C-alpha positions as CSV (number, residue, x, y, z in Angstrom):
1,X,14.2,7.7,-4.2
2,X,14.2,11.0,-2.3
3,X,15.6,10.6,1.2
4,X,14.9,13.5,3.6
5,X,16.2,13.5,7.2
6,X,13.3,14.5,9.4
7,X,13.8,15.6,13.0
8,X,10.1,15.2,13.7
9,X,8.4,11.9,12.6
10,X,4.7,12.9,13.1
11,X,4.3,12.9,9.3
12,X,6.6,11.1,6.9
13,X,7.3,11.9,3.2
14,X,9.1,10.1,0.5
15,X,9.1,10.0,-3.3
16,X,9.5,6.8,-5.3
17,X,9.1,6.3,-9.1
18,X,7.3,9.6,-9.4
19,X,4.9,8.9,-6.5
20,X,4.9,11.3,-3.5
21,X,3.9,9.5,-0.3
22,X,2.5,11.3,2.8
23,X,2.1,9.1,5.9
24,X,0.4,10.6,8.9
25,X,2.5,9.0,11.7
26,X,0.9,9.5,15.1
27,X,-0.9,6.1,15.4
28,X,-1.2,6.3,19.2
29,X,-3.1,9.6,18.8
30,X,-5.1,8.2,15.9
31,X,-2.9,10.4,13.6
32,X,-4.4,13.6,15.0
33,X,-3.1,16.6,13.2
34,X,-0.7,18.9,15.0
35,X,0.4,22.4,13.8
36,X,3.7,20.9,12.7
37,X,1.9,18.2,10.6
38,X,-0.4,20.6,8.7
39,X,2.5,23.0,8.1
40,X,4.7,20.3,6.7
41,X,2.0,18.7,4.5
42,X,1.2,22.1,3.0
43,X,4.9,22.8,2.3
44,X,5.4,19.4,0.8
45,X,2.3,19.5,-1.4
46,X,3.5,22.9,-2.8
47,X,7.0,21.5,-3.4
48,X,5.8,18.4,-5.2
49,X,3.3,20.4,-7.3
50,X,6.3,22.4,-8.7
51,X,8.5,19.3,-9.1
52,X,7.9,17.6,-12.5
53,X,9.5,14.4,-11.1
54,X,6.4,13.9,-8.9
55,X,3.3,12.9,-10.9
56,X,0.9,11.8,-8.2
57,X,0.5,11.8,-4.4
58,X,-0.7,9.1,-1.9
59,X,-2.0,10.1,1.5
60,X,-2.5,7.5,4.2
61,X,-2.4,7.0,8.0
62,X,0.0,4.8,10.0
63,X,-1.4,2.0,12.2
64,X,-4.6,-0.1,11.9
65,X,-7.1,2.3,13.4
66,X,-7.5,4.8,10.6
67,X,-6.3,7.8,8.5
68,X,-6.9,10.6,11.0
69,X,-9.1,11.4,13.9
70,X,-8.9,15.2,13.2
71,X,-7.1,18.2,14.5
72,X,-5.5,18.2,17.9
73,X,-8.3,20.2,19.6
74,X,-7.1,19.6,23.1
75,X,-4.2,21.9,22.3
76,X,-6.7,24.9,22.1
77,X,-8.1,24.0,25.6
78,X,-4.6,23.9,27.0
79,X,-3.7,27.3,25.6
80,X,-7.0,29.1,26.5
81,X,-6.3,32.5,28.0
82,X,-2.6,32.2,27.0
83,X,-2.4,33.7,23.5
84,X,-4.8,31.1,22.1
85,X,-5.8,33.6,19.4
86,X,-2.2,33.7,18.0
87,X,-2.0,29.9,18.1
88,X,-5.5,29.6,16.4
89,X,-4.5,32.1,13.7
90,X,-1.4,30.1,12.9
91,X,-3.0,26.6,13.1
92,X,-6.2,27.3,11.1
93,X,-4.7,29.5,8.5
94,X,-2.0,26.9,7.7
95,X,-4.5,24.0,7.9
96,X,-7.1,25.7,5.7
97,X,-4.5,26.8,3.1
98,X,-3.4,23.1,3.0
99,X,-7.0,21.9,2.5
100,X,-7.6,24.5,-0.2
101,X,-4.3,23.5,-1.9
102,X,-5.6,19.9,-2.1
103,X,-8.9,21.1,-3.6
104,X,-6.9,23.0,-6.3
105,X,-4.1,20.4,-6.8
106,X,-3.0,20.0,-10.4
107,X,-1.8,16.4,-9.9
108,X,-3.8,13.3,-8.9
109,X,-4.0,12.7,-5.2
110,X,-5.0,9.2,-3.9
111,X,-6.4,9.3,-0.3
112,X,-6.9,6.1,1.7
113,X,-9.8,6.7,3.9
114,X,-9.7,3.5,5.9
115,X,-10.8,3.2,9.6
116,X,-11.4,6.5,11.5
117,X,-11.6,9.6,9.3
118,X,-13.0,12.5,11.2
119,X,-13.0,16.3,11.1
120,X,-9.5,17.4,10.0
121,X,-9.0,13.8,8.7
122,X,-11.8,14.5,6.2
123,X,-10.1,17.8,5.4
124,X,-6.9,16.0,4.3
125,X,-8.8,13.5,2.1
126,X,-12.1,14.7,0.8
127,X,-10.5,17.1,-1.6
128,X,-8.3,14.4,-3.2
129,X,-9.0,13.4,-6.8
130,X,-9.3,9.7,-6.0
131,X,-10.7,8.7,-2.6
132,X,-10.7,5.1,-1.4
133,X,-13.0,3.8,1.5
134,X,-13.3,0.3,2.9
135,X,-15.6,-1.9,5.1
136,X,-13.7,-0.4,8.0
137,X,-14.2,3.3,7.2
138,X,-15.9,5.3,10.0
139,X,-16.3,8.9,9.0
140,X,-17.8,12.0,10.6
141,X,-17.7,15.7,11.0
142,X,-17.8,15.5,14.9
143,X,-17.2,19.2,15.7
144,X,-20.7,19.7,17.0
145,X,-19.7,17.3,19.9
146,X,-17.2,19.9,21.2
147,X,-19.2,23.1,20.6
148,X,-17.2,24.0,17.4
149,X,-18.4,24.0,13.7
150,X,-17.8,21.7,10.7
151,X,-14.7,23.4,9.3
152,X,-11.8,22.3,7.0
153,X,-14.1,23.2,4.0
154,X,-17.3,21.8,5.4
155,X,-19.1,24.9,4.2
156,X,-18.2,23.7,0.7
157,X,-18.3,19.9,0.7
158,X,-21.3,19.4,3.0
159,X,-23.3,21.5,0.5
160,X,-22.2,19.2,-2.3
161,X,-24.0,16.2,-0.7
162,X,-27.5,15.0,-1.7
163,X,-30.4,17.1,-0.5
164,X,-30.1,18.3,3.1
165,X,-27.7,15.5,4.1
166,X,-24.9,18.0,4.7
167,X,-27.0,19.8,7.3
168,X,-27.9,16.5,9.0
169,X,-24.3,15.4,9.2
170,X,-23.1,18.8,10.4
171,X,-25.7,19.2,13.2
172,X,-25.8,15.6,14.5
173,X,-22.1,14.7,14.0
174,X,-23.5,11.4,12.7
175,X,-20.9,8.6,12.1
176,X,-21.2,7.1,8.6
177,X,-19.6,4.2,6.8
178,X,-17.8,3.6,3.5
179,X,-20.9,2.8,1.5
180,X,-22.5,6.1,2.8
181,X,-19.3,8.0,1.7
182,X,-19.7,6.7,-1.8
183,X,-23.4,7.6,-1.8
184,X,-22.6,11.1,-0.4
185,X,-20.0,11.7,-3.1
186,X,-17.4,11.9,-0.4
187,X,-15.4,8.9,-1.8
188,X,-14.9,7.3,-5.2
189,X,-13.9,3.7,-4.7
190,X,-14.9,1.0,-2.2
191,X,-12.4,-1.8,-1.6
192,X,-11.7,-4.5,1.1
193,X,-9.1,-3.1,3.5
194,X,-7.0,-6.3,3.0
195,X,-6.6,-5.2,-0.7
196,X,-4.9,-1.9,0.0
197,X,-1.3,-3.1,0.2
198,X,-1.7,-5.0,-3.1
199,X,-3.4,-1.9,-4.7
200,X,-0.5,0.3,-3.5
201,X,2.0,-2.2,-4.8
202,X,0.3,-2.1,-8.2
203,X,0.6,1.6,-8.2
204,X,4.2,1.5,-7.0
205,X,5.4,-1.0,-9.6
206,X,4.6,1.5,-12.4
207,X,7.2,4.1,-13.3
208,X,5.1,7.2,-13.1
209,X,7.9,9.5,-14.2
210,X,7.1,8.3,-17.8
211,X,3.3,8.3,-17.5
212,X,2.7,11.5,-19.4
213,X,0.5,14.5,-18.7
214,X,-2.2,14.9,-15.9
215,X,-4.9,13.2,-18.0
216,X,-2.7,10.2,-18.9
217,X,-1.6,9.8,-15.3
218,X,-5.2,10.0,-14.0
219,X,-6.4,7.5,-16.6
220,X,-3.6,5.1,-15.6
221,X,-4.4,5.5,-11.9
222,X,-8.1,5.0,-12.5
223,X,-7.4,1.7,-14.4
224,X,-5.6,0.4,-11.4
225,X,-8.3,1.6,-8.9
226,X,-11.1,0.1,-11.0
227,X,-9.5,-3.3,-10.8
228,X,-10.0,-3.2,-7.0
229,X,-13.0,-1.1,-6.5
230,X,-16.3,-3.0,-6.2
231,X,-19.6,-2.0,-7.8
232,X,-21.4,-4.4,-5.6
233,X,-21.6,-2.0,-2.6
234,X,-23.3,-2.7,0.7
235,X,-26.5,-0.7,1.1
236,X,-26.0,2.9,2.4
237,X,-27.9,3.4,5.6
238,X,-28.0,7.2,4.9
239,X,-29.6,6.6,1.5
240,X,-32.5,5.0,3.3
241,X,-33.3,8.1,5.4
242,X,-32.6,10.7,2.6
243,X,-36.3,11.6,2.3
244,X,-36.7,12.1,6.1
245,X,-33.5,14.2,6.2
246,X,-34.7,16.4,3.4
247,X,-38.2,16.8,5.0
248,X,-36.9,17.8,8.4
249,X,-33.6,19.6,7.7
250,X,-35.0,21.8,4.9
251,X,-36.1,24.3,7.6
252,X,-34.4,27.6,8.0
253,X,-33.7,27.4,11.8
254,X,-32.6,24.8,14.2
255,X,-35.8,25.4,16.2
256,X,-37.9,24.7,13.2
257,X,-35.9,21.5,12.5
258,X,-36.6,20.4,16.0
259,X,-40.3,21.2,15.8
260,X,-40.6,19.2,12.6
261,X,-38.7,16.2,14.2
262,X,-40.9,16.4,17.3
263,X,-44.1,16.3,15.2
264,X,-43.0,13.1,13.5
265,X,-41.7,11.6,16.8
266,X,-45.2,12.2,18.3
267,X,-46.6,10.1,15.4
268,X,-44.3,7.2,16.3
269,X,-41.3,7.9,14.1
270,X,-38.3,6.5,16.1
271,X,-35.7,7.9,13.8
272,X,-37.1,11.4,14.2
273,X,-37.3,11.0,18.0
274,X,-33.6,9.8,18.1
275,X,-32.5,12.6,15.9
276,X,-34.3,15.2,18.0
277,X,-32.7,13.8,21.1
278,X,-29.3,13.9,19.5
279,X,-29.7,17.5,18.5
280,X,-30.8,18.5,22.0
281,X,-27.5,17.2,23.3
282,X,-25.4,19.6,21.1
283,X,-24.4,23.2,21.7
284,X,-27.4,25.4,20.7
285,X,-25.2,28.3,19.6
286,X,-22.9,26.0,17.6
287,X,-25.8,24.4,15.9
288,X,-27.3,27.8,15.0
289,X,-23.9,29.0,13.7
290,X,-23.3,25.8,11.7
291,X,-26.7,26.0,10.0
292,X,-26.1,29.7,9.1
293,X,-22.6,28.6,7.8
294,X,-24.1,26.1,5.4
295,X,-26.8,28.5,4.2
296,X,-24.1,31.1,3.4
297,X,-21.7,28.5,2.0
298,X,-24.2,27.2,-0.5
299,X,-23.4,29.9,-3.1
300,X,-19.7,30.3,-2.3
301,X,-16.5,29.2,-4.0
302,X,-14.3,26.9,-2.0
303,X,-11.8,29.8,-1.4
304,X,-14.6,32.0,0.0
305,X,-15.8,29.2,2.2
306,X,-12.4,28.9,3.7
307,X,-12.2,32.7,4.3
308,X,-15.5,32.5,6.1
309,X,-14.4,29.5,8.2
310,X,-11.2,31.4,9.1
311,X,-13.3,34.3,10.4
312,X,-15.5,31.8,12.3
313,X,-12.6,29.9,13.9
314,X,-11.2,33.0,15.4
315,X,-14.5,33.9,17.0
316,X,-14.9,30.4,18.4
317,X,-11.7,31.1,20.5
318,X,-14.0,33.3,22.6
319,X,-16.9,30.9,22.8
320,X,-17.8,29.4,26.2
321,X,-19.2,26.3,24.5
322,X,-16.0,25.5,22.5
323,X,-14.0,25.1,25.7
324,X,-16.8,23.4,27.6
325,X,-17.2,20.9,24.7
326,X,-13.5,20.1,24.7
327,X,-13.6,19.7,28.4
328,X,-16.5,17.3,28.4
329,X,-15.2,15.1,25.5
330,X,-11.4,15.3,25.6
331,X,-10.4,16.5,29.1
332,X,-12.7,15.3,31.9
333,X,-14.5,13.0,29.4
334,X,-17.7,13.1,31.4
335,X,-19.8,13.7,28.2
336,X,-21.9,16.1,30.3
337,X,-21.4,19.6,28.9
338,X,-23.1,22.6,30.4
339,X,-24.0,24.7,27.3
340,X,-24.6,28.5,27.4
341,X,-27.2,29.4,26.2
342,X,-28.8,26.1,27.3
343,X,-31.6,25.9,24.7
344,X,-32.0,26.9,21.0
345,X,-34.8,29.3,21.9
346,X,-32.3,31.4,23.9
347,X,-29.9,31.8,21.0
348,X,-30.0,35.4,19.6
349,X,-29.6,36.0,15.9
350,X,-27.1,38.8,16.5
351,X,-25.0,36.4,18.5
352,X,-25.0,34.0,15.5
353,X,-24.1,36.7,13.1
354,X,-21.2,37.9,15.3
355,X,-19.3,34.6,14.4
356,X,-19.2,35.7,10.7
357,X,-17.6,39.1,11.1
358,X,-14.2,39.6,9.5
359,X,-11.7,40.2,12.3
360,X,-9.3,41.6,9.7
361,X,-11.7,44.1,8.2
362,X,-9.7,46.8,6.3
363,X,-6.5,44.7,6.6
364,X,-5.1,41.7,4.8
365,X,-7.0,38.5,5.5
366,X,-4.7,35.6,6.5
367,X,-6.2,33.4,3.7
368,X,-4.8,35.9,1.2
369,X,-1.3,35.8,2.6
370,X,1.3,33.5,1.2
């Protein structure tokens, strides 16, 4: 067993019988990702990928509440006006490179998506090869609640979801469950949370150093997972509204989506009325930018999606709504943001497009740097 003395215990690593373990270890903060954590995870993934003694990786969160509630967004608010761009450049480039490394990883990665899995928590799990959810899983891309955008590869993975469901989840920040995650293609196995320790024990009793090549390791892991994963899933609430989501969110602008929802609401559709009401509580500029993001991301590779998101994240450091959103949700917690512009009809297309400009035009993009 590899023993490493760590001065900071926000994320813990160890290797046993060929299995690399990553434990997000900030349970009091719902395992929110700090700059230190994303940096260490990225370094460890690279080290283990090169090390033939490590054949698979397990990612999980400490405590009972969940895997990870996302990135530590409060830190950006605290640094506003004080070199926040430099901090953002460091944080997002390191985080996105780590997410992309997971997407490209050449060894199986088992992610335990139990409890709260949001934003950056989805980023450290959705790109894993084998993703496990439970009856306790609560997932979302909640960035719209703070006037940000669905990052950590959302441009890529939200576009992989059925129909227009990615747009719906991005714009509404809707909370979905484990059965939904299976339906969306965001997870692979559904187990009861009480089975996880037994499943992990089954994995750990094997000596993976003798398991063979990637295909053999994967096949062996899948056999264990299949023993626990149920095919008798609860019904997915999102599957029931897929047709409605496709009908309303197929439009090319947020204003048209709202008009479509309003028409159905006027005819007595409660879901449409609730959805329109939800959208009207979000940042108009952030919604318009997120919709444009998903339109552009549809034809992009994962690497190009992360490049685009890197550009976007830097522009959001100058967005009024980003800091106002964090203030209303994470600082004052009054849930009463004052968005600017206040309505979707006041959002100008040139303001939306400005979020996609490459701040490093003519120079080396941070996603291209080692």
